[in-house]
C-alpha positions in Angstrom: 7.8 8.8 -7.7 4.9 8.4 -10.1 5.0 4.4 -9.1 4.8 5.6 -5.4 1.8 7.7 -6.0 0.0 5.4 -8.3 0.5 2.4 -5.8 -0.6 4.3 -2.8 -3.7 5.4 -4.7 -4.5 1.9 -5.5 -3.8 0.7 -2.2 -6.1 3.5 -0.7 -8.9 2.7 -3.1 -8.9 -1.0 -2.0 -9.8 -0.1 1.4 -13.0 1.3 0.4 -15.6 -1.3 0.9 -18.1 -1.9 -2.1 -21.5 -3.0 -0.8 -23.8 -5.6 -2.4 -27.5 -4.6 -3.3 -28.6 -6.1 0.1 -26.3 -3.9 2.0 -23.6 -6.4 3.1 -19.9 -5.4 2.7 -17.8 -7.4 0.3 -13.9 -7.8 1.2 -11.4 -8.6 -1.5 -8.8 -10.2 0.7 -6.5 -11.3 -2.3 -6.5 -7.6 -3.6 -5.6 -6.5 0.0 -2.5 -9.0 0.0 -1.7 -7.9 -3.4 -1.5 -4.3 -2.5 0.6 -5.1 0.8 3.1 -6.9 -1.7 3.1 -3.9 -4.0 4.1 -1.7 -1.1 6.8 -3.9 -0.2 7.8 -3.8 -3.9 8.0 -0.1 -3.7 10.1 -0.2 -0.6 12.7 -2.1 -2.7 12.6 0.4 -5.6 13.2 3.4 -3.3 15.9 1.6 -1.7 17.4 0.9 -5.0 16.9 4.6 -6.0 18.8 5.6 -3.0 21.7 3.3 -3.6 21.9 4.5 -7.3 21.8 7.9 -6.3 18.6 8.8 -8.0 16.9 9.9 -4.6 18.2 11.6 -1.4 18.1 9.5 1.9 16.0 12.1 3.4 13.2 11.8 0.8 13.4 8.0 0.8 12.8 8.1 4.6 9.7 10.2 4.0 8.3 7.5 1.7 9.3 4.6 3.8 7.3 6.2 6.8 4.3 6.7 4.3 4.7 3.2 2.7 5.0 1.6 6.4 2.0 3.7 7.5 -0.3 2.6 4.5 0.9 -1.0 4.8 0.0 -1.0 8.5 -3.5 0.4 7.7 -4.2 -2.4 4.9 -2.8 -5.0 7.2 -4.7 -4.0 10.1 -8.0 -3.9 8.0 -7.1 -7.5 6.5 -6.4 -8.9 10.0 -9.7 -7.7 11.3 -12.2 -8.1 8.5 -10.7 -10.7 6.4 -9.5 -13.5 8.4 
């Protein structure tokens, strides 16, 4: 649970764009890719928790929905701004 909260917090903080002194935006595409990989890892951990009886399937589904949504936000941003 703490890993989930921490990773989503890190991922969402990566979506904020730092600005250079001249006002241009800086995008760190490698960080976004890393954040998306972290989300995929978290989905694996949630699945393992369900399989090991540490989490109920209904709660896991809630996590999957949020992780999928967060992954989509990051991926959309990456596709539009970093490619």
